[in-house]
NUNU-879075 format. One record per residue (C-alpha): residue number from 1; residue in three letters; x, z, y. Coordinates in steps of 0.25 Angstrom, whole numbers, plus 5000, padded with zeros to 4 digits. Last residue first. Example, Ala and Ser with C-alpha at 12.3 -4.5 7.8 and 13.67 -1.06 7.14 Angstrom:
<r kolke="2" lummar="ser" xx="5055" zz="5029" yy="4996"/>
<r kolke="1" lummar="ala" xx="5049" zz="5031" yy="4982"/>
***
This chain:
<r kolke="315" lummar="unk" xx="4927" zz="5165" yy="5203"/>
<r kolke="314" lummar="unk" xx="4941" zz="5171" yy="5200"/>
<r kolke="313" lummar="unk" xx="4942" zz="5163" yy="5187"/>
<r kolke="312" lummar="unk" xx="4940" zz="5150" yy="5194"/>
<r kolke="311" lummar="unk" xx="4936" zz="5140" yy="5184"/>
<r kolke="310" lummar="unk" xx="4943" zz="5127" yy="5181"/>
<r kolke="309" lummar="unk" xx="4933" zz="5116" yy="5176"/>
<r kolke="308" lummar="unk" xx="4930" zz="5113" yy="5162"/>
<r kolke="307" lummar="unk" xx="4933" zz="5102" yy="5152"/>
<r kolke="306" lummar="unk" xx="4941" zz="5111" yy="5142"/>
<r kolke="305" lummar="unk" xx="4952" zz="5100" yy="5141"/>
<r kolke="304" lummar="unk" xx="4951" zz="5097" yy="5156"/>
<r kolke="303" lummar="unk" xx="4952" zz="5112" yy="5159"/>
<r kolke="302" lummar="unk" xx="4964" zz="5114" yy="5150"/>
<r kolke="301" lummar="unk" xx="4971" zz="5102" yy="5155"/>
<r kolke="300" lummar="unk" xx="4969" zz="5106" yy="5170"/>
<r kolke="299" lummar="unk" xx="4974" zz="5120" yy="5166"/>
<r kolke="298" lummar="unk" xx="4987" zz="5114" yy="5160"/>
<r kolke="297" lummar="unk" xx="4989" zz="5105" yy="5172"/>
<r kolke="296" lummar="unk" xx="4987" zz="5117" yy="5181"/>
<r kolke="295" lummar="unk" xx="4996" zz="5127" yy="5173"/>
<r kolke="294" lummar="unk" xx="5007" zz="5117" yy="5174"/>
<r kolke="293" lummar="unk" xx="5006" zz="5116" yy="5189"/>
<r kolke="292" lummar="unk" xx="5006" zz="5131" yy="5189"/>
<r kolke="291" lummar="unk" xx="5018" zz="5132" yy="5181"/>
<r kolke="290" lummar="unk" xx="5025" zz="5122" yy="5191"/>
<r kolke="289" lummar="unk" xx="5021" zz="5131" yy="5202"/>
<r kolke="288" lummar="unk" xx="5027" zz="5143" yy="5196"/>
<r kolke="287" lummar="unk" xx="5040" zz="5135" yy="5193"/>
<r kolke="286" lummar="unk" xx="5040" zz="5131" yy="5208"/>
<r kolke="285" lummar="unk" xx="5037" zz="5145" yy="5213"/>
<r kolke="284" lummar="unk" xx="5050" zz="5150" yy="5205"/>
<r kolke="283" lummar="unk" xx="5046" zz="5160" yy="5194"/>
<r kolke="282" lummar="unk" xx="5049" zz="5174" yy="5197"/>
<r kolke="281" lummar="unk" xx="5038" zz="5182" yy="5190"/>
<r kolke="280" lummar="unk" xx="5030" zz="5183" yy="5203"/>
<r kolke="279" lummar="unk" xx="5031" zz="5168" yy="5204"/>
<r kolke="278" lummar="unk" xx="5026" zz="5166" yy="5190"/>
<r kolke="277" lummar="unk" xx="5014" zz="5176" yy="5191"/>
<r kolke="276" lummar="unk" xx="5010" zz="5170" yy="5205"/>
<r kolke="275" lummar="unk" xx="5009" zz="5156" yy="5199"/>
<r kolke="274" lummar="unk" xx="5001" zz="5161" yy="5187"/>
<r kolke="273" lummar="unk" xx="4992" zz="5169" yy="5196"/>
<r kolke="272" lummar="unk" xx="4989" zz="5157" yy="5205"/>
<r kolke="271" lummar="unk" xx="4987" zz="5149" yy="5192"/>
<r kolke="270" lummar="unk" xx="4976" zz="5158" yy="5187"/>
<r kolke="269" lummar="unk" xx="4969" zz="5160" yy="5201"/>
<r kolke="268" lummar="unk" xx="4970" zz="5145" yy="5205"/>
<r kolke="267" lummar="unk" xx="4970" zz="5145" yy="5221"/>
<r kolke="266" lummar="unk" xx="4984" zz="5149" yy="5225"/>
<r kolke="265" lummar="unk" xx="4993" zz="5144" yy="5214"/>
<r kolke="264" lummar="unk" xx="4983" zz="5133" yy="5211"/>
<r kolke="263" lummar="unk" xx="4986" zz="5127" yy="5225"/>
<r kolke="262" lummar="unk" xx="5001" zz="5126" yy="5222"/>
<r kolke="261" lummar="unk" xx="4998" zz="5120" yy="5208"/>
<r kolke="260" lummar="unk" xx="4989" zz="5110" yy="5214"/>
<r kolke="259" lummar="unk" xx="5001" zz="5106" yy="5223"/>
<r kolke="258" lummar="unk" xx="5010" zz="5104" yy="5211"/>
<r kolke="257" lummar="unk" xx="5000" zz="5097" yy="5201"/>
<r kolke="256" lummar="unk" xx="5002" zz="5083" yy="5207"/>
<r kolke="255" lummar="unk" xx="5017" zz="5083" yy="5205"/>
<r kolke="254" lummar="unk" xx="5014" zz="5087" yy="5190"/>
<r kolke="253" lummar="unk" xx="5005" zz="5075" yy="5189"/>
<r kolke="252" lummar="unk" xx="5013" zz="5065" yy="5196"/>
<r kolke="251" lummar="unk" xx="5025" zz="5069" yy="5187"/>
<r kolke="250" lummar="unk" xx="5019" zz="5067" yy="5174"/>
<r kolke="249" lummar="unk" xx="5028" zz="5074" yy="5164"/>
<r kolke="248" lummar="unk" xx="5043" zz="5075" yy="5166"/>
<r kolke="247" lummar="unk" xx="5050" zz="5089" yy="5169"/>
<r kolke="246" lummar="unk" xx="5047" zz="5104" yy="5170"/>
<r kolke="245" lummar="unk" xx="5059" zz="5113" yy="5169"/>
<r kolke="244" lummar="unk" xx="5063" zz="5125" yy="5161"/>
<r kolke="243" lummar="unk" xx="5076" zz="5132" yy="5164"/>
<r kolke="242" lummar="unk" xx="5087" zz="5131" yy="5153"/>
<r kolke="241" lummar="unk" xx="5088" zz="5140" yy="5142"/>
<r kolke="240" lummar="unk" xx="5102" zz="5139" yy="5135"/>
<r kolke="239" lummar="unk" xx="5105" zz="5146" yy="5122"/>
<r kolke="238" lummar="unk" xx="5102" zz="5133" yy="5114"/>
<r kolke="237" lummar="unk" xx="5097" zz="5123" yy="5123"/>
<r kolke="236" lummar="unk" xx="5085" zz="5125" yy="5132"/>
<r kolke="235" lummar="unk" xx="5079" zz="5116" yy="5143"/>
<r kolke="234" lummar="unk" xx="5064" zz="5118" yy="5141"/>
<r kolke="233" lummar="unk" xx="5054" zz="5110" yy="5149"/>
<r kolke="232" lummar="unk" xx="5043" zz="5117" yy="5157"/>
<r kolke="231" lummar="unk" xx="5030" zz="5109" yy="5156"/>
<r kolke="230" lummar="unk" xx="5025" zz="5103" yy="5169"/>
<r kolke="229" lummar="unk" xx="5028" zz="5089" yy="5167"/>
<r kolke="228" lummar="unk" xx="5013" zz="5085" yy="5167"/>
<r kolke="227" lummar="unk" xx="5014" zz="5080" yy="5153"/>
<r kolke="226" lummar="unk" xx="5021" zz="5093" yy="5149"/>
<r kolke="225" lummar="unk" xx="5011" zz="5102" yy="5155"/>
<r kolke="224" lummar="unk" xx="4999" zz="5095" yy="5149"/>
<r kolke="223" lummar="unk" xx="5006" zz="5095" yy="5135"/>
<r kolke="222" lummar="unk" xx="5008" zz="5110" yy="5135"/>
<r kolke="221" lummar="unk" xx="4994" zz="5112" yy="5139"/>
<r kolke="220" lummar="unk" xx="4988" zz="5104" yy="5128"/>
<r kolke="219" lummar="unk" xx="4982" zz="5090" yy="5131"/>
<r kolke="218" lummar="unk" xx="4968" zz="5084" yy="5132"/>
<r kolke="217" lummar="unk" xx="4963" zz="5089" yy="5145"/>
<r kolke="216" lummar="unk" xx="4973" zz="5082" yy="5153"/>
<r kolke="215" lummar="unk" xx="4977" zz="5069" yy="5146"/>
<r kolke="214" lummar="unk" xx="4974" zz="5061" yy="5159"/>
<r kolke="213" lummar="unk" xx="4986" zz="5066" yy="5165"/>
<r kolke="212" lummar="unk" xx="4991" zz="5058" yy="5177"/>
<r kolke="211" lummar="unk" xx="4977" zz="5053" yy="5181"/>
<r kolke="210" lummar="unk" xx="4969" zz="5065" yy="5178"/>
<r kolke="209" lummar="unk" xx="4979" zz="5075" yy="5184"/>
<r kolke="208" lummar="unk" xx="4981" zz="5065" yy="5196"/>
<r kolke="207" lummar="unk" xx="4966" zz="5065" yy="5199"/>
<r kolke="206" lummar="unk" xx="4966" zz="5081" yy="5198"/>
<r kolke="205" lummar="unk" xx="4977" zz="5082" yy="5208"/>
<r kolke="204" lummar="unk" xx="4970" zz="5073" yy="5218"/>
<r kolke="203" lummar="unk" xx="4957" zz="5080" yy="5216"/>
<r kolke="202" lummar="unk" xx="4963" zz="5094" yy="5218"/>
<r kolke="201" lummar="unk" xx="4969" zz="5104" yy="5208"/>
<r kolke="200" lummar="unk" xx="4972" zz="5117" yy="5215"/>
<r kolke="199" lummar="unk" xx="4961" zz="5125" yy="5209"/>
<r kolke="198" lummar="unk" xx="4956" zz="5118" yy="5196"/>
<r kolke="197" lummar="unk" xx="4942" zz="5112" yy="5197"/>
<r kolke="196" lummar="unk" xx="4949" zz="5099" yy="5202"/>
<r kolke="195" lummar="unk" xx="4954" zz="5097" yy="5187"/>
<r kolke="194" lummar="unk" xx="4940" zz="5099" yy="5181"/>
<r kolke="193" lummar="unk" xx="4933" zz="5089" yy="5191"/>
<r kolke="192" lummar="unk" xx="4944" zz="5078" yy="5188"/>
<r kolke="191" lummar="unk" xx="4941" zz="5080" yy="5173"/>
<r kolke="190" lummar="unk" xx="4926" zz="5078" yy="5175"/>
<r kolke="189" lummar="unk" xx="4929" zz="5066" yy="5185"/>
<r kolke="188" lummar="unk" xx="4938" zz="5060" yy="5174"/>
<r kolke="187" lummar="unk" xx="4927" zz="5061" yy="5164"/>
<r kolke="186" lummar="unk" xx="4917" zz="5054" yy="5173"/>
<r kolke="185" lummar="unk" xx="4926" zz="5042" yy="5176"/>
<r kolke="184" lummar="unk" xx="4921" zz="5034" yy="5188"/>
<r kolke="183" lummar="unk" xx="4924" zz="5046" yy="5198"/>
<r kolke="182" lummar="unk" xx="4939" zz="5045" yy="5195"/>
<r kolke="181" lummar="unk" xx="4939" zz="5031" yy="5200"/>
<r kolke="180" lummar="unk" xx="4933" zz="5035" yy="5213"/>
<r kolke="179" lummar="unk" xx="4942" zz="5047" yy="5215"/>
<r kolke="178" lummar="unk" xx="4954" zz="5038" yy="5213"/>
<r kolke="177" lummar="unk" xx="4949" zz="5027" yy="5222"/>
<r kolke="176" lummar="unk" xx="4946" zz="5037" yy="5233"/>
<r kolke="175" lummar="unk" xx="4961" zz="5043" yy="5231"/>
<r kolke="174" lummar="unk" xx="4966" zz="5029" yy="5231"/>
<r kolke="173" lummar="unk" xx="4959" zz="5026" yy="5245"/>
<r kolke="172" lummar="unk" xx="4964" zz="5039" yy="5251"/>
<r kolke="171" lummar="unk" xx="4978" zz="5035" yy="5247"/>
<r kolke="170" lummar="unk" xx="4976" zz="5022" yy="5253"/>
<r kolke="169" lummar="unk" xx="4971" zz="5028" yy="5266"/>
<r kolke="168" lummar="unk" xx="4983" zz="5037" yy="5266"/>
<r kolke="167" lummar="unk" xx="4993" zz="5026" yy="5264"/>
<r kolke="166" lummar="unk" xx="4987" zz="5018" yy="5275"/>
<r kolke="165" lummar="unk" xx="4988" zz="5030" yy="5285"/>
<r kolke="164" lummar="unk" xx="5002" zz="5032" yy="5281"/>
<r kolke="163" lummar="unk" xx="5006" zz="5018" yy="5283"/>
<r kolke="162" lummar="unk" xx="5000" zz="5018" yy="5297"/>
<r kolke="161" lummar="unk" xx="5008" zz="5031" yy="5300"/>
<r kolke="160" lummar="unk" xx="5021" zz="5024" yy="5295"/>
<r kolke="159" lummar="unk" xx="5018" zz="5012" yy="5304"/>
<r kolke="158" lummar="unk" xx="5016" zz="5021" yy="5316"/>
<r kolke="157" lummar="unk" xx="5029" zz="5029" yy="5313"/>
<r kolke="156" lummar="unk" xx="5036" zz="5015" yy="5312"/>
<r kolke="155" lummar="unk" xx="5031" zz="5011" yy="5325"/>
<r kolke="154" lummar="unk" xx="5034" zz="5024" yy="5332"/>
<r kolke="153" lummar="unk" xx="5048" zz="5023" yy="5327"/>
<r kolke="152" lummar="unk" xx="5054" zz="5036" yy="5323"/>
<r kolke="151" lummar="unk" xx="5051" zz="5036" yy="5309"/>
<r kolke="150" lummar="unk" xx="5055" zz="5047" yy="5299"/>
<r kolke="149" lummar="unk" xx="5041" zz="5054" yy="5299"/>
<r kolke="148" lummar="unk" xx="5034" zz="5041" yy="5297"/>
<r kolke="147" lummar="unk" xx="5043" zz="5037" yy="5286"/>
<r kolke="146" lummar="unk" xx="5042" zz="5050" yy="5279"/>
<r kolke="145" lummar="unk" xx="5026" zz="5049" yy="5280"/>
<r kolke="144" lummar="unk" xx="5027" zz="5034" yy="5275"/>
<r kolke="143" lummar="unk" xx="5036" zz="5039" yy="5263"/>
<r kolke="142" lummar="unk" xx="5026" zz="5050" yy="5259"/>
<r kolke="141" lummar="unk" xx="5014" zz="5040" yy="5261"/>
<r kolke="140" lummar="unk" xx="5021" zz="5030" yy="5252"/>
<r kolke="139" lummar="unk" xx="5023" zz="5040" yy="5241"/>
<r kolke="138" lummar="unk" xx="5008" zz="5044" yy="5242"/>
<r kolke="137" lummar="unk" xx="5004" zz="5030" yy="5241"/>
<r kolke="136" lummar="unk" xx="5012" zz="5028" yy="5228"/>
<r kolke="135" lummar="unk" xx="5005" zz="5040" yy="5222"/>
<r kolke="134" lummar="unk" xx="4992" zz="5034" yy="5226"/>
<r kolke="133" lummar="unk" xx="4995" zz="5021" yy="5219"/>
<r kolke="132" lummar="unk" xx="4998" zz="5029" yy="5206"/>
<r kolke="131" lummar="unk" xx="4985" zz="5036" yy="5208"/>
<r kolke="130" lummar="unk" xx="4977" zz="5024" yy="5209"/>
<r kolke="129" lummar="unk" xx="4983" zz="5018" yy="5196"/>
<r kolke="128" lummar="unk" xx="4981" zz="5032" yy="5189"/>
<r kolke="127" lummar="unk" xx="4966" zz="5031" yy="5194"/>
<r kolke="126" lummar="unk" xx="4964" zz="5018" yy="5187"/>
<r kolke="125" lummar="unk" xx="4971" zz="5022" yy="5174"/>
<r kolke="124" lummar="unk" xx="4963" zz="5035" yy="5175"/>
<r kolke="123" lummar="unk" xx="4950" zz="5028" yy="5176"/>
<r kolke="122" lummar="unk" xx="4954" zz="5018" yy="5165"/>
<r kolke="121" lummar="unk" xx="4955" zz="5030" yy="5156"/>
<r kolke="120" lummar="unk" xx="4968" zz="5034" yy="5150"/>
<r kolke="119" lummar="unk" xx="4974" zz="5029" yy="5138"/>
<r kolke="118" lummar="unk" xx="4975" zz="5038" yy="5126"/>
<r kolke="117" lummar="unk" xx="4988" zz="5044" yy="5122"/>
<r kolke="116" lummar="unk" xx="4997" zz="5042" yy="5111"/>
<r kolke="115" lummar="unk" xx="5009" zz="5052" yy="5111"/>
<r kolke="114" lummar="unk" xx="5023" zz="5047" yy="5109"/>
<r kolke="113" lummar="unk" xx="5027" zz="5046" yy="5095"/>
<r kolke="112" lummar="unk" xx="5042" zz="5048" yy="5097"/>
<r kolke="111" lummar="unk" xx="5047" zz="5040" yy="5085"/>
<r kolke="110" lummar="unk" xx="5036" zz="5029" yy="5083"/>
<r kolke="109" lummar="unk" xx="5032" zz="5028" yy="5098"/>
<r kolke="108" lummar="unk" xx="5047" zz="5027" yy="5102"/>
<r kolke="107" lummar="unk" xx="5049" zz="5016" yy="5092"/>
<r kolke="106" lummar="unk" xx="5038" zz="5008" yy="5098"/>
<r kolke="105" lummar="unk" xx="5043" zz="5010" yy="5112"/>
<r kolke="104" lummar="unk" xx="5057" zz="5006" yy="5107"/>
<r kolke="103" lummar="unk" xx="5051" zz="4993" yy="5101"/>
<r kolke="102" lummar="unk" xx="5044" zz="4990" yy="5114"/>
<r kolke="101" lummar="unk" xx="5056" zz="4993" yy="5122"/>
<r kolke="100" lummar="unk" xx="5064" zz="4983" yy="5113"/>
<r kolke="99" lummar="unk" xx="5054" zz="4972" yy="5115"/>
<r kolke="98" lummar="unk" xx="5054" zz="4974" yy="5130"/>
<r kolke="97" lummar="unk" xx="5069" zz="4974" yy="5131"/>
<r kolke="96" lummar="unk" xx="5079" zz="4985" yy="5132"/>
<r kolke="95" lummar="unk" xx="5092" zz="4986" yy="5125"/>
<r kolke="94" lummar="unk" xx="5099" zz="5000" yy="5123"/>
<r kolke="93" lummar="unk" xx="5090" zz="5005" yy="5112"/>
<r kolke="92" lummar="unk" xx="5097" zz="5017" yy="5106"/>
<r kolke="91" lummar="unk" xx="5085" zz="5024" yy="5102"/>
<r kolke="90" lummar="unk" xx="5088" zz="5035" yy="5112"/>
<r kolke="89" lummar="unk" xx="5088" zz="5024" yy="5123"/>
<r kolke="88" lummar="unk" xx="5075" zz="5019" yy="5118"/>
<r kolke="87" lummar="unk" xx="5069" zz="5033" yy="5118"/>
<r kolke="86" lummar="unk" xx="5074" zz="5035" yy="5132"/>
<r kolke="85" lummar="unk" xx="5067" zz="5022" yy="5137"/>
<r kolke="84" lummar="unk" xx="5054" zz="5026" yy="5131"/>
<r kolke="83" lummar="unk" xx="5055" zz="5040" yy="5138"/>
<r kolke="82" lummar="unk" xx="5058" zz="5033" yy="5151"/>
<r kolke="81" lummar="unk" xx="5046" zz="5024" yy="5149"/>
<r kolke="80" lummar="unk" xx="5037" zz="5035" yy="5146"/>
<r kolke="79" lummar="unk" xx="5027" zz="5032" yy="5135"/>
<r kolke="78" lummar="unk" xx="5013" zz="5027" yy="5134"/>
<r kolke="77" lummar="unk" xx="5008" zz="5030" yy="5119"/>
<r kolke="76" lummar="unk" xx="4996" zz="5022" yy="5116"/>
<r kolke="75" lummar="unk" xx="4987" zz="5023" yy="5103"/>
<r kolke="74" lummar="unk" xx="4978" zz="5010" yy="5102"/>
<r kolke="73" lummar="unk" xx="4963" zz="5012" yy="5104"/>
<r kolke="72" lummar="unk" xx="4961" zz="4998" yy="5110"/>
<r kolke="71" lummar="unk" xx="4958" zz="5004" yy="5123"/>
<r kolke="70" lummar="unk" xx="4972" zz="5010" yy="5123"/>
<r kolke="69" lummar="unk" xx="4978" zz="4997" yy="5120"/>
<r kolke="68" lummar="unk" xx="4970" zz="4990" yy="5131"/>
<r kolke="67" lummar="unk" xx="4973" zz="5001" yy="5142"/>
<r kolke="66" lummar="unk" xx="4988" zz="5002" yy="5138"/>
<r kolke="65" lummar="unk" xx="4990" zz="4987" yy="5139"/>
<r kolke="64" lummar="unk" xx="4983" zz="4986" yy="5152"/>
<r kolke="63" lummar="unk" xx="4991" zz="4997" yy="5158"/>
<r kolke="62" lummar="unk" xx="5005" zz="4993" yy="5153"/>
<r kolke="61" lummar="unk" xx="5009" zz="4983" yy="5164"/>
<r kolke="60" lummar="unk" xx="5003" zz="4991" yy="5176"/>
<r kolke="59" lummar="unk" xx="5014" zz="5002" yy="5176"/>
<r kolke="58" lummar="unk" xx="5023" zz="5001" yy="5163"/>
<r kolke="57" lummar="unk" xx="5019" zz="5013" yy="5155"/>
<r kolke="56" lummar="unk" xx="5028" zz="5013" yy="5142"/>
<r kolke="55" lummar="unk" xx="5022" zz="5009" yy="5129"/>
<r kolke="54" lummar="unk" xx="5020" zz="5015" yy="5115"/>
<r kolke="53" lummar="unk" xx="5008" zz="5010" yy="5106"/>
<r kolke="52" lummar="unk" xx="5005" zz="5021" yy="5096"/>
<r kolke="51" lummar="unk" xx="5003" zz="5023" yy="5081"/>
<r kolke="50" lummar="unk" xx="4997" zz="5009" yy="5079"/>
<r kolke="49" lummar="unk" xx="4992" zz="5005" yy="5065"/>
<r kolke="48" lummar="unk" xx="4991" zz="4990" yy="5066"/>
<r kolke="47" lummar="unk" xx="4977" zz="4984" yy="5066"/>
<r kolke="46" lummar="unk" xx="4979" zz="4975" yy="5078"/>
<r kolke="45" lummar="unk" xx="4992" zz="4977" yy="5085"/>
<r kolke="44" lummar="unk" xx="4993" zz="4962" yy="5087"/>
<r kolke="43" lummar="unk" xx="4978" zz="4961" yy="5092"/>
<r kolke="42" lummar="unk" xx="4981" zz="4972" yy="5102"/>
<r kolke="41" lummar="unk" xx="4994" zz="4965" yy="5107"/>
<r kolke="40" lummar="unk" xx="4986" zz="4952" yy="5108"/>
<r kolke="39" lummar="unk" xx="4976" zz="4959" yy="5117"/>
<r kolke="38" lummar="unk" xx="4987" zz="4965" yy="5125"/>
<r kolke="37" lummar="unk" xx="4993" zz="4951" yy="5127"/>
<r kolke="36" lummar="unk" xx="4979" zz="4945" yy="5131"/>
<r kolke="35" lummar="unk" xx="4977" zz="4955" yy="5142"/>
<r kolke="34" lummar="unk" xx="4991" zz="4955" yy="5147"/>
<r kolke="33" lummar="unk" xx="5005" zz="4960" yy="5144"/>
<r kolke="32" lummar="unk" xx="5009" zz="4948" yy="5135"/>
<r kolke="31" lummar="unk" xx="5012" zz="4952" yy="5121"/>
<r kolke="30" lummar="unk" xx="5026" zz="4954" yy="5113"/>
<r kolke="29" lummar="unk" xx="5028" zz="4957" yy="5099"/>
<r kolke="28" lummar="unk" xx="5036" zz="4966" yy="5090"/>
<r kolke="27" lummar="unk" xx="5035" zz="4971" yy="5076"/>
<r kolke="26" lummar="unk" xx="5045" zz="4982" yy="5071"/>
<r kolke="25" lummar="unk" xx="5035" zz="4988" yy="5062"/>
<r kolke="24" lummar="unk" xx="5040" zz="5002" yy="5065"/>
<r kolke="23" lummar="unk" xx="5036" zz="5001" yy="5076"/>
<r kolke="22" lummar="unk" xx="5028" zz="4989" yy="5083"/>
<r kolke="21" lummar="unk" xx="5034" zz="4983" yy="5096"/>
<r kolke="20" lummar="unk" xx="5026" zz="4977" yy="5107"/>
<r kolke="19" lummar="unk" xx="5032" zz="4970" yy="5120"/>
<r kolke="18" lummar="unk" xx="5020" zz="4968" yy="5130"/>
<r kolke="17" lummar="unk" xx="5023" zz="4957" yy="5140"/>
<r kolke="16" lummar="unk" xx="5020" zz="4953" yy="5155"/>
<r kolke="15" lummar="unk" xx="5022" zz="4965" yy="5164"/>
<r kolke="14" lummar="unk" xx="5030" zz="4973" yy="5153"/>
<r kolke="13" lummar="unk" xx="5026" zz="4983" yy="5142"/>
<r kolke="12" lummar="unk" xx="5034" zz="4987" yy="5130"/>
<r kolke="11" lummar="unk" xx="5025" zz="4991" yy="5119"/>
<r kolke="10" lummar="unk" xx="5029" zz="4999" yy="5107"/>
<r kolke="9" lummar="unk" xx="5020" zz="5000" yy="5095"/>
<r kolke="8" lummar="unk" xx="5021" zz="5011" yy="5085"/>
<r kolke="7" lummar="unk" xx="5016" zz="5006" yy="5072"/>
<r kolke="6" lummar="unk" xx="5009" zz="5015" yy="5061"/>
<r kolke="5" lummar="unk" xx="5014" zz="5011" yy="5047"/>
<r kolke="4" lummar="unk" xx="5004" zz="5005" yy="5037"/>
<r kolke="3" lummar="unk" xx="5008" zz="5007" yy="5023"/>
<r kolke="2" lummar="unk" xx="5006" zz="4996" yy="5014"/>
<r kolke="1" lummar="unk" xx="5000" zz="5000" yy="5000"/>
***
């Protein structure tokens, strides 16, 4: 009786092509990165036993492929490009071509078994695109403010002020579009209302939490803290015990949690007590704030998992 071996599929995505490799079968093919090419890829995969399809995010070029494969019910594993490159280096692959990269992604899927995750909803996809544009405008606004402050010429100051006015209008338009898109998805609205019930978490922070971590409510506490980049990482070796540091994770999310954590140290009874206990015990304020950020994201995950809003114990 023939044994069917599950295949790990590596897909290297470029603007015009999809290089595909099956491991351990060792079969490689190339498809066009368009609607017809993706349809042909789905047909080629056919009834194969697929363990996971491993690919790297490539901006606008991977979106259509991810959506079509996800809608077809295939197991998708989107991996960090830096992690994939380091795996290739560790495997001794010095050459780099699209076909080699596809093979390396397939091998990485077999050896490291990156987690398979469901694709996000179309609403989240649309909101993420808007949020990325908003982040770019925030950077533009900071640069324009710096130019306005540094300029001596009245003309240049006027140009900078006009630019700031345009940026503010564009940010306001994106905020309105984000809210409008949110309202089209009742489940997202329910999750949003739970998040904003937490003292310190405003509308924008709740939006970012939904966009940057759609898995919230489906994870364990340690997983949430790690994904957010707020879990202390050990640096120990034999008798040496190094200081714990946070690193990695989803930087946009962790940055968005900083100000809500500050607010929570004043208005959230539980988190205020936690912060004061840590500071009284001699912890640096920055370390205490990081702990509150971690508590916030864990609290959000717990409330979403229980499908309930935050309740003020002092009430």
